[in-house]
C-alpha positions in Angstrom: 0.0 0.0 0.0 1.2 3.5 -0.9 -0.6 6.8 -1.1 0.1 10.5 -1.1 -2.4 12.9 0.3 -2.6 16.6 1.3 -2.3 17.2 5.1 -5.6 19.1 5.3 -7.4 16.3 3.4 -6.2 13.6 5.7 -6.5 15.6 9.0 -10.2 16.3 8.7 -11.3 12.6 8.7 -8.7 11.7 11.3 -10.1 14.3 13.7 -13.6 12.8 13.1 -12.5 9.3 14.2 -10.5 10.6 17.2 -13.6 10.4 19.4 -14.2 6.8 18.5 -10.7 5.6 19.5 -10.6 5.2 23.3 -7.5 5.8 25.3 -8.0 2.5 27.2 -8.7 -0.4 25.0 -9.5 -4.1 25.7 -7.9 -5.0 22.4 -4.7 -3.5 21.1 -6.0 -3.2 17.6 -8.8 -0.9 18.7 -6.2 1.8 19.3 -5.5 1.7 15.5 -7.5 2.9 12.5 -7.9 0.7 9.5 -6.6 2.2 6.3 -7.8 0.6 3.0 -6.8 1.9 -0.5 -9.0 0.6 -3.3 -10.1 2.1 -6.6 -8.3 5.4 -5.9 -10.3 5.8 -2.7 -9.0 5.8 0.9 -11.3 4.5 3.6 -10.4 5.1 7.2 -12.3 3.0 9.9 -12.2 3.3 13.6 -14.3 1.4 16.2 -14.7 0.7 19.9 -17.0 -2.3 19.2 -20.0 -0.2 20.0 -19.6 2.6 17.5 -17.9 2.4 14.1 -17.0 5.3 11.8 -15.9 5.0 8.2 -14.5 8.0 6.4 -14.0 8.0 2.6 -11.5 10.2 0.7 -11.1 10.3 -3.1 -7.3 10.3 -3.9 -6.0 12.6 -6.6 -2.5 11.1 -6.8 -1.9 7.6 -8.0 -2.1 5.1 -5.1 -1.1 1.4 -4.6 -4.0 -0.7 -3.2 -3.6 -2.4 0.1 -4.8 -2.3 3.8 -3.2 -1.9 7.2 -4.0 -0.6 10.6 -2.1 2.5 12.0 -2.0 3.9 15.5 -4.7 6.5 15.3 -3.8 9.0 17.9 -0.1 9.0 17.0 -1.0 9.6 13.3 -3.4 12.4 14.3 -0.7 14.1 16.4 1.8 13.8 13.5 -0.6 15.4 11.0 -1.5 18.2 13.4 2.1 19.2 13.9 3.1 19.1 10.2 3.1 22.4 8.3 0.0 23.5 6.4 -0.3 22.5 2.7 2.2 19.7 3.1 1.9 16.5 1.1 2.0 13.3 3.2 3.2 10.0 1.9 2.2 6.7 3.7 3.9 3.4 2.8 4.1 -0.1 4.3 7.6 -1.5 4.8 8.4 -4.7 6.8 5.4 -4.5 9.0 6.0 -0.8 9.7 4.1 2.2 8.4 6.3 5.0 7.2 4.9 8.5 7.2 6.9 11.2 5.4 6.3 14.8 4.6 9.0 17.2 3.3 12.0 16.6 5.7 9.9 14.7 8.3 10.0 11.0 8.6 8.1 8.7 11.0 8.0 5.0 11.4 5.0 3.5 13.3 4.3 0.0 14.5 1.3 -1.6 13.0 -1.0 -4.6 13.3 -2.5 -6.7 10.5 -5.8 -5.5 8.9 -7.3 -9.0 9.4 -7.3 -8.4 13.2 -9.5 -5.3 12.9 -13.1 -6.1 14.1 -16.3 -4.8 12.7 -19.5 -3.8 14.5 -22.1 -6.6 14.1 -25.2 -5.3 12.4 -28.7 -6.9 12.0 -31.1 -6.7 9.0 -32.6 -3.3 8.4 -36.2 -2.8 9.5 -36.5 0.8 8.3 -34.6 3.2 6.0 -35.2 6.8 5.0 -33.5 9.9 3.6 -33.3 13.1 5.7 -31.4 16.4 5.1 -28.4 16.7 7.3 -29.6 19.9 8.8 -32.9 18.3 9.9 -31.3 15.3 11.5 -28.8 17.6 13.3 -31.7 19.7 14.5 -33.4 16.7 16.1 -30.3 15.7 17.9 -29.1 19.1 18.8 -32.3 20.2 20.5 -32.6 17.2 22.7 -29.2 15.5 23.4 -28.2 17.7 26.4 -31.0 16.1 28.4 -29.5 12.6 28.1 -28.4 10.9 31.4 -24.7 10.1 32.0 -23.8 6.8 33.5 -27.2 6.3 35.1 -28.1 2.9 36.4 -31.2 3.1 34.3 -29.1 2.4 31.3 -32.0 3.2 28.8 -31.7 6.9 29.9 -28.0 7.0 28.8 -29.1 7.7 25.2 -31.6 9.3 23.0 -34.9 7.9 21.8 -35.5 8.2 18.0 -39.1 7.5 17.2 -40.9 7.1 13.9 -44.7 7.6 14.4 -47.4 8.5 11.8 -45.0 10.2 9.4 -43.2 12.1 12.1 -39.6 11.7 13.3 -39.3 12.4 17.1 -36.3 12.6 19.3 -36.6 12.5 23.1 -34.0 12.6 25.9 -34.4 12.6 29.7 -32.3 12.0 32.8 -35.3 11.6 35.0 -35.3 15.3 36.2 -35.7 17.1 32.8 -36.9 16.1 29.4 -36.5 17.4 25.8 -38.8 16.5 22.9 -38.4 17.5 19.3 -40.5 16.5 16.3 -40.2 16.9 12.5 -42.5 15.7 9.7 -40.7 13.0 7.8 -42.6 11.9 4.7 -40.4 8.9 3.9 -40.6 7.6 7.5 -42.7 4.5 8.2 -46.3 5.0 9.3 -45.8 2.1 11.8 -44.5 3.0 15.2 -40.7 2.3 15.5 -38.6 3.3 18.5 -34.8 2.9 19.0 -32.5 4.2 21.7 -29.2 5.6 20.4 -26.4 5.5 23.0 -24.8 8.7 24.3 -21.6 8.2 22.4 -23.3 7.5 19.1 -25.4 10.7 19.5 -22.3 12.8 20.3 -20.3 11.4 17.3 -23.3 12.0 15.0 -23.4 15.7 16.1 -19.7 16.0 15.1 -20.5 14.6 11.6 -23.8 16.2 10.7 -23.6 19.7 9.1 -26.1 22.4 8.3 -26.5 21.6 4.7 -29.5 20.3 2.8 -27.6 17.3 1.6 -29.4 14.1 2.5 -28.1 11.3 4.6 -29.4 7.7 4.6 -30.6 6.5 8.0 -31.0 2.7 8.4 -32.5 1.2 11.5 -32.1 -2.5 12.5 -32.9 -4.5 15.6 -29.6 -3.7 17.2 -28.0 -0.9 15.2 -28.4 2.5 13.5 -26.5 3.4 10.4 -26.1 7.0 9.1 -24.4 7.3 5.7 -23.4 10.2 3.4 -21.1 10.4 0.5 -18.1 11.1 2.8 -18.8 9.0 5.9 -20.7 6.1 7.4 -21.4 5.7 11.1 -22.8 2.6 12.7 -23.8 2.5 16.3 -25.2 -0.3 18.4 -28.5 0.5 20.1 -29.5 0.3 23.7 -31.7 -2.6 24.4 -34.3 -1.3 26.8 -37.8 0.2 27.3 -37.8 4.0 27.1 -40.2 5.7 29.5 -43.6 6.9 28.3 -42.5 10.5 27.7 -46.0 11.7 26.7 -47.2 11.2 30.3 -44.4 13.5 31.5 -45.2 16.5 29.3 -47.6 18.8 31.3 -51.0 19.2 29.6 -53.1 21.4 31.9 -50.9 24.2 33.2 -52.9 27.3 34.0 -50.2 29.8 34.8 -48.5 31.0 31.6 -45.9 33.7 31.3 -44.0 34.9 28.2 -40.5 36.4 28.4 -37.7 37.3 26.1 -35.3 34.3 26.0 -32.1 36.4 26.2 -33.4 38.5 29.1 -34.5 35.5 31.1 -31.2 33.7 30.4 -29.2 36.8 31.6 -31.3 37.1 34.8 -30.8 33.4 35.6 -27.1 33.6 34.9 -26.7 36.5 37.3 -28.8 34.9 40.1 -26.9 31.6 39.6 -23.6 33.3 40.7 -24.8 33.1 44.4 -26.7 29.8 44.1 -25.6 26.8 46.2 -22.7 25.3 44.2 -23.9 21.7 44.9 -27.6 21.9 44.4 -27.8 24.9 42.0 -31.3 25.9 43.3 -33.1 29.1 42.2 -36.5 30.2 43.5 -39.1 31.4 41.0 -41.9 33.6 42.4 -44.9 34.7 40.3 -46.8 37.7 41.5 -49.3 40.0 39.7 -47.3 41.4 36.7 -44.1 40.5 38.4 -41.5 37.7 38.2 -38.9 37.4 41.0 -35.8 35.1 40.8 -33.7 34.6 43.8 -30.9 32.3 45.1 -28.8 31.9 48.2 -26.0 29.8 49.5 -24.6 28.4 52.8 -22.4 31.5 53.2 -25.7 33.5 53.7 -25.2 35.3 50.4 -28.2 36.2 48.4 -29.1 37.3 44.8 -32.5 38.6 43.5 -33.8 39.7 40.2 -37.2 41.3 39.4 -38.9 41.5 36.0 -42.2 43.1 35.0 -44.4 41.0 32.8 -48.1 40.4 31.9 -49.4 38.0 34.5 -52.7 38.0 36.4 -53.4 34.8 38.4 -52.6 32.8 41.5 -49.2 33.5 43.2 -46.6 30.8 42.8 -43.4 29.9 44.6 -41.3 27.1 43.0 -37.7 26.0 42.9 -35.6 24.7 40.0 -32.1 23.6 39.2 -30.8 26.7 37.5 -28.4 24.8 35.2 -31.4 22.8 33.8 -33.2 26.0 32.9 -30.1 27.6 31.4 -29.5 24.5 29.2 -33.0 24.7 27.9 -32.8 28.5 27.2 -29.5 27.9 25.3 -31.4 25.5 23.0 -34.6 27.5 22.4 -34.4 29.8 19.4 -33.9 33.6 19.9 -37.1 35.4 20.7 -39.8 34.9 23.3 -40.1 31.8 25.4 -43.4 30.6 27.0 -43.3 29.0 30.5 -46.4 27.1 31.7 -46.7 26.3 35.4 -49.3 24.3 37.4 -48.4 24.2 41.1 -45.2 24.1 43.2 -44.9 20.4 42.9 -45.5 20.1 39.2 -43.0 20.4 36.3 -42.7 23.5 34.1 -43.2 23.3 30.4 -40.9 25.5 28.3 -41.4 26.2 24.6 -40.9 28.9 22.0 -43.6 31.5 22.0 -43.7 31.5 18.2 -46.6 29.4 17.0 -44.9 27.8 14.0 -41.9 26.7 16.1 -43.7 24.3 18.5 -41.7 21.3 17.3 -39.7 21.5 20.6 -40.9 21.1 24.2 -38.9 21.0 27.3 -39.9 19.8 30.8 -38.0 20.6 34.0 -39.0 19.1 37.3 -39.1 21.3 40.4 -36.8 20.9 43.4 -37.2 21.7 47.1 -35.3 24.7 48.4 
């Protein structure tokens, strides 16, 4: 195998696979990336046995076919530190991979390509095309609510649901929930639900851009595959029963306020400075035409913010984790945000105040202060 490639052309896919390659591996070959040259195309594959990413690069310079595994992180560090616009030549010589560029020479240990494993995939049960920007929208607006290392393993991921021509994404950690929905004409009418693990979601967010170019999404019993012209990502799915999220979304809230998203976010950020560092609690008080935000900490320090608004109804005192509210406001589009409350023990529903942008709903549970 021999190939010559521009530094920038090689570095981009290498940076994409960097997140797949774990520092601590059960198998030595998993620290390597599989390089295959065939038909003037270079494919680079990385896997941790749960997620597999394949990047494709069309080679402009003549290349000799072949395949080998190369230490991924070392090659990434070499490419990062080479000068811009440098041509890199990679060759195999006596079970070593030689990397050369201008006056730089590197010789890396390697392992046979035959030892490189593949993620096992099942037969597809559904397949559809979706613009990159739409799929990214679904993941971007919900992923931050995923749990992290929760014993309820099915919460350590994101639910992707096909239901009556709509594609829904849902994430929750048991204390907050995010729901996003888009019409997807090519989606199956039958109900189909899969849970994508946290790592698969985060790697997809790195890959998906803002373009209208369509990607192919294939769903199987134990995997999801997302493929474009330049890459292919395969992730195993979480085998579990996701909670009935529809029961969690409040339906009958009678205390509704509307505020500018940026103003509310700034108020919460200021109050949070003096919130308890461990519990991050903030008190929300609704009074006639007035919103009061306050926080305190064990050092007896206090912060309070007042804001005039249009509200006539019952008074309300309720506490929330301020970090959860700030995360939601960072995800809601710029403009006005609507908050719907019921009582001090019920969750708040947050959504954009713009009627045509009701494809996202956020639920935050209250906390005792």
